[in-house]
C-alpha positions as CSV (number, residue, x, y, z in Angstrom):
1,X,-23.5,32.0,18.1
2,X,-19.8,32.5,18.8
3,X,-19.9,30.1,21.7
4,X,-21.1,27.5,19.1
5,X,-18.5,28.6,16.7
6,X,-15.8,28.6,19.1
7,X,-17.1,24.8,20.0
8,X,-16.9,23.9,16.7
9,X,-13.1,25.2,15.7
10,X,-11.9,23.4,18.9
11,X,-13.9,20.0,17.8
12,X,-12.3,20.8,14.5
13,X,-9.0,21.2,15.8
14,X,-9.0,17.9,17.7
15,X,-9.8,15.6,14.8
16,X,-7.5,17.2,13.0
17,X,-4.8,16.4,15.6
18,X,-6.0,12.7,15.7
19,X,-6.1,12.6,11.9
20,X,-2.3,13.7,11.2
21,X,-0.7,11.8,14.3
22,X,0.3,9.0,12.5
23,X,1.7,11.4,9.5
24,X,3.5,13.1,12.2
25,X,4.7,10.0,14.0
26,X,5.9,8.4,10.3
27,X,7.7,11.5,9.5
28,X,9.2,11.9,13.2
29,X,10.7,8.2,12.8
30,X,11.8,8.4,9.3
31,X,14.2,11.2,10.3
32,X,15.5,9.6,13.1
33,X,16.9,6.4,11.2
34,X,18.4,8.1,8.1
35,X,15.5,7.6,5.9
36,X,14.4,4.1,7.0
37,X,11.5,4.4,8.9
38,X,10.8,1.0,9.9
39,X,14.5,0.0,10.2
40,X,16.7,-2.5,8.2
41,X,14.0,-4.6,6.4
42,X,14.0,-7.1,3.7
43,X,13.3,-6.0,0.4
44,X,9.9,-7.4,-1.5
45,X,10.4,-9.9,-3.7
46,X,13.2,-12.0,-2.2
47,X,11.0,-14.2,0.2
48,X,9.5,-17.6,-0.9
49,X,5.7,-18.0,-0.3
50,X,3.4,-20.7,-1.4
51,X,0.6,-18.2,-2.0
52,X,3.3,-16.3,-4.7
53,X,4.0,-19.3,-6.0
54,X,0.5,-20.3,-6.9
55,X,0.1,-17.1,-7.9
56,X,2.7,-17.3,-10.6
57,X,1.5,-20.4,-11.6
58,X,-2.0,-19.2,-12.2
59,X,-0.5,-16.3,-14.1
60,X,1.5,-18.5,-16.4
61,X,-1.3,-20.6,-17.3
62,X,-3.6,-17.9,-18.0
63,X,-1.0,-16.3,-20.1
64,X,-0.3,-20.2,-21.9
65,X,-4.2,-20.3,-22.8
66,X,-4.1,-16.8,-24.0
67,X,-1.0,-17.8,-26.4
68,X,-3.0,-20.4,-27.6
69,X,-6.3,-18.6,-28.3
70,X,-4.6,-16.1,-30.4
71,X,-2.6,-18.8,-32.5
72,X,-5.6,-20.5,-33.5
73,X,-7.1,-17.3,-34.6
74,X,-4.1,-16.4,-36.7
75,X,-4.1,-20.0,-38.3
76,X,-7.7,-19.3,-39.3
């Protein structure tokens, strides 16, 4: 019984080591590079993308349709 319990504890420690290794690596890199864990990267929103442009057009189209529907309901 003690052998089974010891085996289970060791197995759980090995699993925890593998589970938290990425977090430890991230913290290590964060402290090494002065608060920039991935180096000098471009901020979000500054790069052009066809997908982002298409999504923006779709959102504006939906807003326009929704705006027209509320205007017609207010007139009635």
